[in-house]
KOLVEXMI-20949 format. One record per residue (C-alpha): residue in three letters; x, z, y. Coordinates in nm, 3 decimals, padded with zeros to 5 digits. Example, Ala and Ser with C-alpha at 12.3 -4.5 7.8 and 13.67 -1.06 7.14 Angstrom:
REC    r       px       pz       py
REC  Ala   01.230   00.780  -00.450
REC  Ser   01.367   00.714  -00.106
END
This chain:
REC    r       px       pz       py
REC  Met  -01.804   02.225   01.298
REC  Ala  -01.852   02.191   00.927
REC  Pro  -01.907   02.486   00.694
REC  Arg  -01.597   02.583   00.503
REC  Val  -01.654   02.613   00.132
REC  Phe  -01.424   02.807  -00.094
REC  Ile  -01.384   03.026  -00.395
REC  Gly  -01.099   03.271  -00.399
REC  Leu  -00.908   03.303  -00.723
REC  Ser  -00.658   03.583  -00.756
REC  Leu  -00.357   03.476  -00.961
REC  Ala  -00.163   03.799  -00.931
REC  Gly  -00.211   03.864  -01.302
REC  Ala  -00.157   03.508  -01.414
REC  Trp   00.138   03.606  -01.628
REC  Gly  -00.056   03.876  -01.810
REC  Pro  -00.273   03.853  -02.125
REC  Asn  -00.542   03.585  -02.119
REC  Lys  -00.894   03.591  -02.261
REC  Phe  -00.772   03.448  -02.589
REC  Gly  -00.555   03.756  -02.649
REC  Gly  -00.231   03.578  -02.568
REC  Ser  -00.013   03.552  -02.263
REC  Leu   00.014   03.247  -02.038
REC  Asp   00.392   03.282  -02.045
REC  Gly   00.410   03.288  -02.424
REC  Gly   00.485   03.661  -02.426
REC  Val   00.802   03.633  -02.218
REC  Lys   00.771   03.725  -01.855
REC  Pro   00.959   03.475  -01.636
REC  Ala   01.242   03.574  -01.405
REC  Tyr   01.010   03.531  -01.111
REC  Asn   00.637   03.502  -01.055
REC  Ile   00.550   03.146  -00.960
REC  Trp   00.299   03.272  -00.703
REC  Met   00.510   03.550  -00.551
REC  Ser   00.870   03.434  -00.563
REC  Pro   01.187   03.627  -00.478
REC  Lys   01.383   03.554  -00.163
REC  Thr   01.550   03.254  -00.319
REC  His   01.209   03.085  -00.315
REC  Gln   00.963   03.086  -00.029
REC  Glu   00.665   03.320  -00.051
REC  Arg   00.348   03.178  -00.192
REC  Lys  -00.006   03.301  -00.158
REC  Thr  -00.174   03.479  -00.448
REC  His  -00.510   03.336  -00.346
REC  Ile  -00.630   02.977  -00.398
REC  Ile  -00.902   02.844  -00.172
REC  Leu  -01.134   02.589  -00.329
REC  Thr  -01.387   02.386  -00.134
REC  Ser  -01.684   02.463  -00.354
REC  His  -01.867   02.759  -00.199
REC  Pro  -02.010   02.766   00.157
REC  His  -01.877   03.067   00.343
REC  His  -01.662   02.972   00.638
REC  Ile  -01.645   02.742   00.938
REC  Tyr  -01.380   02.472   00.969
REC  Lys  -01.231   02.384   01.307
REC  Ser  -01.159   02.023   01.212
REC  Pro  -01.117   01.803   01.524
REC  Pro  -01.365   01.512   01.513
REC  Ile  -01.254   01.157   01.435
REC  His  -01.435   00.873   01.612
REC  Trp  -01.315   00.569   01.418
REC  Gly  -01.297   00.255   01.632
REC  Ala  -01.290   00.440   01.966
REC  Lys  -01.139   00.250   02.257
REC  Lys  -00.851   00.496   02.307
REC  Ala  -00.642   00.705   02.073
REC  Ser  -00.740   01.017   02.265
REC  Glu  -01.106   00.933   02.208
REC  Arg  -01.053   00.852   01.842
REC  Gly  -00.867   01.178   01.789
REC  Pro  -00.567   01.265   01.569
REC  Ile  -00.578   01.249   01.191
REC  Ile  -00.465   01.579   01.041
REC  Ala  -00.394   01.581   00.670
REC  Thr  -00.132   01.856   00.669
REC  Phe  -00.164   02.205   00.519
REC  Thr   00.003   02.426   00.778
REC  Asp  -00.345   02.519   00.902
REC  Pro  -00.611   02.417   00.648
REC  Asp  -00.890   02.497   00.893
REC  Leu  -00.777   02.207   01.113
REC  Arg  -00.764   01.943   00.841
REC  Asn  -00.998   01.655   00.924
REC  Ala  -00.899   01.419   00.643
REC  Ile  -00.909   01.424   00.264
REC  Gly  -00.576   01.392   00.082
REC  Ser  -00.234   01.428   00.238
REC  His   00.033   01.230   00.420
REC  Ser   00.252   01.011   00.197
REC  Gly  -00.021   01.061  -00.061
REC  Gly   00.160   00.859  -00.327
REC  Tyr   00.440   01.118  -00.317
REC  Ala   00.229   01.432  -00.276
REC  Val   00.303   01.550  -00.631
REC  Tyr   00.678   01.522  -00.571
REC  Arg   00.635   01.721  -00.251
REC  Ala   00.449   01.988  -00.447
REC  Leu   00.730   01.997  -00.705
REC  Ala   00.986   02.043  -00.429
REC  Met   00.787   02.337  -00.294
REC  Ala   00.731   02.489  -00.638
REC  Ala   01.105   02.467  -00.706
REC  Gly   01.182   02.628  -00.373
REC  Asn   01.361   02.326  -00.227
REC  Leu   01.107   02.263   00.048
REC  Lys   00.948   02.526   00.269
REC  Thr   00.570   02.512   00.276
REC  Glu   00.571   02.561   00.652
REC  His   00.818   02.279   00.721
REC  Arg   00.733   02.048   01.009
REC  Pro   00.932   01.729   01.066
REC  Asp   01.156   01.703   01.371
REC  Leu   01.046   01.364   01.507
REC  Thr   01.325   01.335   01.766
REC  Asn   01.446   00.973   01.789
REC  Thr   01.206   00.854   01.519
REC  Ser   00.982   00.649   01.749
REC  Pro   00.929   00.276   01.673
REC  Val   01.219   00.046   01.767
REC  Val   00.961  -00.202   01.897
REC  Arg   00.604  -00.153   02.008
REC  Ile   00.324  -00.325   01.823
REC  Gly  -00.014  -00.333   01.993
REC  Pro  -00.249  -00.197   02.087
REC  His  -00.464  -00.499   02.005
REC  Pro  -00.842  -00.543   02.041
REC  Ser  -00.870  -00.526   01.661
REC  Trp  -00.748  -00.165   01.674
REC  Thr  -01.075  -00.054   01.827
REC  Asp  -01.300  -00.269   01.612
REC  Pro  -01.426  -00.054   01.320
REC  Glu  -01.506  -00.374   01.129
REC  Lys  -01.150  -00.512   01.145
REC  Ile  -00.941  -00.213   01.036
REC  Val  -01.065   00.044   00.783
REC  Ser  -00.763   00.107   00.557
REC  Leu  -00.489   00.220   00.798
REC  Asp  -00.449   00.422   01.116
REC  Pro  -00.365   00.172   01.393
REC  Trp  -00.218   00.453   01.606
REC  Gly  -00.013   00.587   01.314
REC  Ala   00.325   00.485   01.460
REC  Asp   00.261   00.624   01.808
REC  Ile   00.147   00.982   01.754
REC  Val   00.433   01.130   01.958
REC  Asp   00.310   00.940   02.263
REC  Val  -00.067   00.922   02.221
REC  Phe  -00.113   01.278   02.095
REC  Lys   00.143   01.462   02.312
REC  Lys  -00.110   01.720   02.425
REC  Glu  -00.229   01.797   02.074
REC  Leu   00.128   01.827   01.944
REC  Lys   00.212   02.072   02.224
REC  Gln  -00.093   02.273   02.126
REC  Gly   00.058   02.312   01.781
REC  Leu  -00.143   02.062   01.580
REC  Asp   00.058   01.937   01.282
REC  Ile   00.009   01.561   01.320
REC  Arg   00.229   01.326   01.118
REC  Pro   00.308   00.953   01.156
REC  Ser   00.158   00.721   00.896
REC  Ile   00.353   00.416   01.023
REC  Ala   00.725   00.375   01.092
REC  Ile   00.896   00.073   01.250
REC  Thr   01.270   00.003   01.231
REC  Lys   01.524  -00.282   01.218
REC  Ala   01.756  -00.392   00.939
REC  His   01.970  -00.673   00.797
REC  Leu   01.879  -00.854   00.475
REC  Gln   02.124  -01.001   00.224
REC  Met   01.969  -01.219  -00.045
REC  Pro   02.133  -01.472  -00.279
REC  Glu   01.843  -01.716  -00.234
REC  Ile   01.892  -01.713   00.143
REC  Asn   02.265  -01.770   00.095
REC  Gln   02.177  -02.073  -00.119
REC  Ala   01.940  -02.202   00.148
REC  Ile   02.217  -02.174   00.408
REC  Ser   02.469  -02.349   00.183
REC  Ala   02.217  -02.626   00.114
REC  Gly   02.156  -02.674   00.484
REC  Arg   01.790  -02.569   00.476
REC  Leu   01.867  -02.275   00.703
REC  Lys   02.132  -02.247   00.973
REC  Ile   02.352  -01.970   01.104
REC  Asp   02.233  -01.923   01.463
REC  Gly   02.397  -01.589   01.545
REC  Lys   02.061  -01.437   01.632
REC  Ile   01.832  -01.442   01.329
REC  Ile   02.107  -01.530   01.080
REC  Lys   02.440  -01.370   01.166
REC  Pro   02.779  -01.534   01.102
REC  Asn   02.818  -01.322   00.785
REC  Arg   02.478  -01.460   00.669
REC  Asp   02.292  -01.135   00.728
REC  Val   01.929  -01.192   00.829
REC  Val   01.803  -00.974   01.115
REC  Val   01.458  -00.833   01.050
REC  Thr   01.211  -00.588   01.201
REC  Lys   01.025  -00.396   00.935
REC  Ala   00.732  -00.157   00.932
REC  Ala   00.606   00.078   00.660
REC  Leu   00.237   00.171   00.661
REC  Asp   00.075   00.445   00.456
REC  Pro  -00.292   00.394   00.369
REC  Val  -00.552   00.577   00.578
REC  Trp  -00.904   00.498   00.467
REC  Tyr  -01.218   00.522   00.677
REC  Leu  -01.461   00.579   00.392
REC  Pro  -01.778   00.434   00.551
REC  Gly  -01.584   00.117   00.633
REC  Ile  -01.430   00.098   00.286
REC  Ala  -01.774   00.131   00.127
REC  Lys  -01.914  -00.142   00.349
REC  Arg  -01.629  -00.381   00.260
REC  Phe  -01.707  -00.343  -00.109
REC  Gly  -02.082  -00.355  -00.068
REC  Val  -02.149  -00.004  -00.202
REC  Thr  -02.287   00.313  -00.048
REC  Glu  -02.047   00.575   00.081
REC  Gln  -02.206   00.823  -00.159
REC  Glu  -02.137   00.600  -00.459
REC  Leu  -01.779   00.538  -00.342
REC  Arg  -01.713   00.911  -00.305
REC  Lys  -01.870   00.995  -00.640
REC  Thr  -01.675   00.730  -00.829
REC  Met  -01.341   00.816  -00.669
REC  Tyr  -01.399   01.186  -00.739
REC  Glu  -01.475   01.118  -01.105
REC  Gln  -01.198   00.862  -01.165
REC  Thr  -00.929   01.084  -01.011
REC  Gly  -01.028   01.373  -01.238
REC  Gly  -01.174   01.574  -00.951
REC  Met  -00.842   01.567  -00.764
REC  Phe  -01.018   01.554  -00.427
REC  Pro  -01.324   01.784  -00.431
REC  Glu  -01.378   01.723  -00.060
REC  Leu  -01.510   01.381  -00.153
REC  Ile  -01.818   01.571  -00.274
REC  Thr  -01.809   01.899  -00.084
REC  Arg  -01.713   01.773   00.261
REC  Pro  -01.930   01.472   00.351
REC  Asp  -01.838   01.539   00.714
REC  Leu  -01.480   01.424   00.640
REC  Lys  -01.489   01.046   00.676
REC  Val  -01.115   00.975   00.649
REC  Met  -00.904   00.986   00.334
REC  Leu  -00.532   00.940   00.271
REC  Pro  -00.539   00.811  -00.087
REC  Pro  -00.251   00.864  -00.334
REC  Ile  -00.158   00.495  -00.356
REC  Gly   00.142   00.291  -00.248
REC  Ser   00.225   00.193   00.106
REC  Thr   00.257  -00.154   00.261
REC  Thr   00.572  -00.301   00.417
REC  Ile   00.598  -00.577   00.677
REC  Tyr   00.913  -00.783   00.737
REC  Ile   00.909  -00.970   01.068
REC  Phe   01.148  -01.258   01.143
REC  Gly   01.175  -01.343   01.512
REC  Glu   01.019  -01.149   01.798
REC  Pro   00.741  -00.910   01.691
REC  Gly   00.588  -00.949   02.037
REC  Asp   00.527  -01.317   01.962
REC  Ile   00.273  -01.234   01.693
REC  Gly  -00.070  -01.330   01.816
REC  Arg   00.053  -01.565   02.089
REC  Ala  -00.134  -01.896   02.089
REC  Asp   00.180  -02.092   02.183
REC  Lys   00.384  -01.967   01.886
REC  Val   00.378  -02.101   01.530
REC  His   00.299  -01.831   01.272
REC  Thr   00.422  -01.841   00.912
REC  Cys   00.310  -01.570   00.672
REC  Arg   00.352  -01.472   00.309
REC  Val   00.115  -01.200   00.177
REC  His   00.276  -01.072  -00.142
REC  Asp   00.168  -00.821  -00.405
REC  Glu   00.438  -00.614  -00.572
REC  Cys   00.589  -00.726  -00.901
REC  Asn   00.880  -00.502  -00.995
REC  Gly   00.985  -00.710  -01.296
REC  Ser   01.028  -01.032  -01.102
REC  Asp   01.084  -00.916  -00.743
REC  Val   01.363  -00.674  -00.835
REC  Phe   01.490  -00.772  -01.181
REC  Gly   01.426  -01.146  -01.189
REC  Ser   01.192  -01.162  -01.489
REC  Asp   01.093  -01.527  -01.542
REC  Ile   00.744  -01.479  -01.685
REC  Cys   00.593  -01.513  -01.338
REC  Thr   00.663  -01.680  -01.003
REC  Cys   00.664  -01.364  -00.794
REC  Arg   01.027  -01.349  -00.678
REC  Pro   01.065  -01.726  -00.630
REC  Tyr   00.747  -01.734  -00.421
REC  Leu   00.853  -01.424  -00.227
REC  Thr   01.194  -01.567  -00.141
REC  His   01.036  -01.902  -00.055
REC  Gly   00.805  -01.719   00.185
REC  Ile   01.104  -01.544   00.341
REC  Glu   01.287  -01.876   00.380
REC  Glu   00.984  -02.040   00.540
REC  Ser   00.942  -01.741   00.774
REC  Ile   01.307  -01.754   00.882
REC  Arg   01.284  -02.127   00.944
REC  Thr   00.977  -02.082   01.162
REC  Ala   01.150  -01.809   01.362
REC  Gln   01.458  -02.026   01.414
REC  Glu   01.233  -02.303   01.542
REC  Gly   01.089  -02.070   01.807
REC  Gly   00.792  -01.927   01.620
REC  Val   00.749  -01.605   01.426
REC  Gly   00.740  -01.539   01.052
REC  Phe   00.635  -01.233   00.860
REC  Val   00.605  -01.122   00.499
REC  Val   00.355  -00.848   00.411
REC  Tyr   00.442  -00.666   00.088
REC  Tyr   00.159  -00.474  -00.079
REC  Arg   00.218  -00.213  -00.352
REC  Lys  -00.028  -00.352  -00.607
REC  Glu   00.185  -00.365  -00.919
REC  Gly   00.043  -00.576  -01.200
REC  Arg  -00.261  -00.686  -01.000
REC  Ser  -00.323  -00.315  -00.933
REC  Leu  -00.351  -00.258  -01.307
REC  Gly  -00.009  -00.097  -01.328
REC  Glu   00.311  -00.193  -01.502
REC  Val   00.223  -00.038  -01.838
REC  Thr  -00.095  -00.244  -01.858
REC  Lys   00.096  -00.551  -01.745
REC  Phe   00.352  -00.516  -02.026
REC  Leu   00.074  -00.461  -02.279
REC  Val  -00.081  -00.786  -02.162
REC  Tyr   00.254  -00.964  -02.198
REC  Asn   00.269  -00.854  -02.562
REC  Ala  -00.091  -00.958  -02.626
REC  Arg  -00.029  -01.300  -02.473
REC  Lys   00.287  -01.367  -02.671
REC  Arg   00.150  -01.240  -03.005
REC  Gln  -00.191  -01.406  -03.002
REC  Lys  -00.268  -01.685  -03.246
REC  Gly  -00.121  -02.006  -03.109
REC  Gly   00.121  -01.821  -02.880
REC  Asp   00.119  -01.772  -02.504
REC  Ser  -00.118  -02.029  -02.358
REC  Ala  -00.236  -02.109  -02.006
REC  Ser  -00.589  -02.156  -02.143
REC  Thr  -00.616  -01.786  -02.241
REC  Tyr  -00.404  -01.638  -01.960
REC  Phe  -00.682  -01.448  -01.784
REC  Gln  -00.876  -01.362  -02.100
REC  Arg  -00.585  -01.166  -02.248
REC  Thr  -00.561  -00.959  -01.930
REC  Glu  -00.934  -00.886  -01.940
REC  Cys  -00.920  -00.788  -02.308
REC  Val  -00.661  -00.519  -02.232
REC  Ala  -00.765  -00.405  -01.884
REC  Gly  -01.136  -00.480  -01.884
REC  Val  -01.096  -00.689  -01.570
REC  Gln  -00.879  -00.986  -01.474
REC  Asp  -00.762  -00.849  -01.141
REC  Met  -00.811  -00.519  -00.953
REC  Arg  -00.628  -00.611  -00.634
REC  Phe  -00.947  -00.753  -00.492
REC  Gln  -00.828  -00.845  -00.143
REC  Glu  -01.096  -00.703   00.083
REC  Leu  -00.856  -00.459   00.249
REC  Met  -00.554  -00.691   00.266
REC  Pro  -00.626  -00.847   00.611
REC  Asp  -00.626  -00.507   00.785
REC  Val  -00.247  -00.517   00.820
REC  Leu  -00.270  -00.863   00.978
REC  His  -00.524  -00.736   01.229
REC  Trp  -00.297  -00.440   01.307
REC  Leu  -00.025  -00.691   01.393
REC  Gly  -00.265  -00.878   01.620
REC  Val  -00.272  -01.195   01.408
REC  Lys  -00.541  -01.442   01.509
REC  Arg  -00.407  -01.755   01.342
REC  Ile  -00.168  -01.837   01.058
REC  Asp  -00.027  -02.188   01.083
REC  Asn   00.154  -02.174   00.750
REC  Leu   00.014  -01.947   00.480
REC  Val   00.265  -01.927   00.196
REC  Ser   00.016  -01.848  -00.076
REC  Met  -00.192  -02.035  -00.332
REC  Ser  -00.433  -01.747  -00.394
REC  Asn  -00.792  -01.835  -00.323
REC  Met  -00.882  -01.465  -00.304
REC  Lys  -00.622  -01.398  -00.035
REC  Tyr  -00.720  -01.707   00.160
REC  Asp  -01.090  -01.621   00.145
REC  Ala  -01.024  -01.262   00.257
REC  Ile  -00.807  -01.370   00.550
REC  Val  -01.046  -01.639   00.672
REC  Gly  -01.345  -01.415   00.607
REC  Ser  -01.194  -01.150   00.835
REC  Gly  -01.184  -01.396   01.126
REC  Ile  -00.823  -01.518   01.109
REC  Lys  -00.779  -01.894   01.116
REC  Val  -00.550  -02.060   00.861
REC  Gly  -00.388  -02.400   00.912
REC  Arg  -00.162  -02.524   00.631
REC  Arg  -00.143  -02.360   00.289
REC  Val   00.204  -02.377   00.133
REC  Gln   00.230  -02.421  -00.243
REC  Ile   00.539  -02.300  -00.427
REC  Pro   00.764  -02.602  -00.498
REC  Asp   00.763  -02.707  -00.864
REC  Glu   01.139  -02.666  -00.890
REC  Leu   01.106  -02.293  -00.814
REC  Val   00.865  -02.226  -01.103
REC  Pro   01.053  -02.080  -01.406
REC  Gln   00.972  -02.251  -01.735
REC  Asp   00.808  -01.942  -01.888
REC  Ala   00.601  -01.895  -01.569
REC  Ser   00.432  -02.234  -01.611
REC  Val   00.163  -02.055  -01.815
REC  Glu   00.072  -01.837  -01.518
REC  Met   00.096  -02.117  -01.264
REC  Glu  -00.117  -02.370  -01.452
REC  Ala  -00.376  -02.105  -01.542
REC  Lys  -00.411  -02.002  -01.178
REC  Lys  -00.440  -02.362  -01.057
REC  Ala  -00.708  -02.428  -01.320
REC  Ala  -00.892  -02.115  -01.202
REC  Gly  -00.912  -02.240  -00.845
REC  Tyr  -00.583  -02.153  -00.681
REC  Phe  -00.480  -02.393  -00.409
REC  Ala  -00.267  -02.686  -00.526
REC  Asp  -00.182  -03.004  -00.339
REC  Ile   00.124  -03.098  -00.545
REC  Gly   00.066  -03.256  -00.885
REC  Pro  -00.248  -03.265  -01.104
REC  Val  -00.450  -02.959  -01.208
REC  Lys  -00.453  -02.935  -01.587
REC  Lys  -00.782  -02.878  -01.769
REC  Gly  -00.905  -02.866  -02.128
REC  Lys  -00.656  -02.992  -02.386
REC  Ala  -00.384  -03.041  -02.125
REC  Leu  -00.413  -02.674  -02.025
REC  Lys  -00.394  -02.560  -02.389
REC  Lys  -00.068  -02.747  -02.429
REC  Val   00.103  -02.537  -02.160
REC  Lys   00.285  -02.278  -02.370
REC  Gly   00.515  -01.989  -02.293
REC  Arg   00.822  -01.865  -02.474
REC  Ala   00.778  -01.651  -02.787
REC  Leu   00.868  -01.282  -02.768
REC  Asn   01.183  -01.319  -02.980
REC  Asp   01.312  -01.640  -02.823
END
């Protein structure tokens, strides 16, 4: 067991005068004390425990990443109902942890709440696959995250607060591009995958990130110590356990989740006799949701969905993996700043300076990297992708480098590229993205590819 480290801070007098002679409440005492609320709000402790002074012993259950069985690997506990039992840094649904804290502070959510998981089990079973127990294949998610009710029954009965990090359900999709494909005869209503009302039947899974820190460090070619130090510093010290608890090897980072949409039978994934079509897609809110034409994101996404449906209707299986990496993981604010810089530069928006303008603003051309991307594919049991609907050389290299074979690479058809997105497309092709349709522009030809002005 690891030593517990803490400093107790009494906040009972937090609303009183401070050392500067003033009062933290501006001289007006609030209707209730935020740390000791009235009955309309749940009770809160007047003592904060920090992990910065050795004094106690934690009872954290060990985690043996890559063990052959879930029971041997052990549950991942990132809840706060019993802090002594936590064996992971961060918290479940880490990207929404601040909203959860707001709900508790406002009294809308009880701190001791535990989810009732009745009838929440996966609608279909995925795995287990050999990759689940290979610590080299999966380091950024918990392969057993959807099955905790079954694989950790004993621990749940003992009172351990274990939460799912994966959920699997079914749904129907309705998309105008799919309607167009049906009307054009490219897809057919078969009553199974595409219903008579043109709904598309899909199985979908949501996966929260669960990082095995030694494995993450190895993927990026850095030491675990350097990884922990940098993450601690760049999150403003949000997770002190990165420094104070080196025994905790698992972290649930506060980043977005990943979603998988499966067309056809999920059980067919990994079968050698089934054709596999896959689109790996990084989030782009402007295009994916609102149809912005400065990039090819939505057209390529919908093309990947169409190709996946077609494969499923022909007896294979298709799947689209959607990663929350907005703006190449630079964020939407940075992305919009780059748009302005591109459009306002001397000579206007040009394919020849596409990546340079991003680097000038962000300091780097791309922060998605792709080292962790194949983990989701390994969780699905993918061994081969016959049709990879992606032109990205980084994605291709990561997939192949992880041991998954790739057959055909599918370029986005020219007719699906919006006029203003030609800057992005030609710049990427010139930088090494896969292209087997049409010439790759270089030099003067690349400089001639211009985008629309801001006020046009």
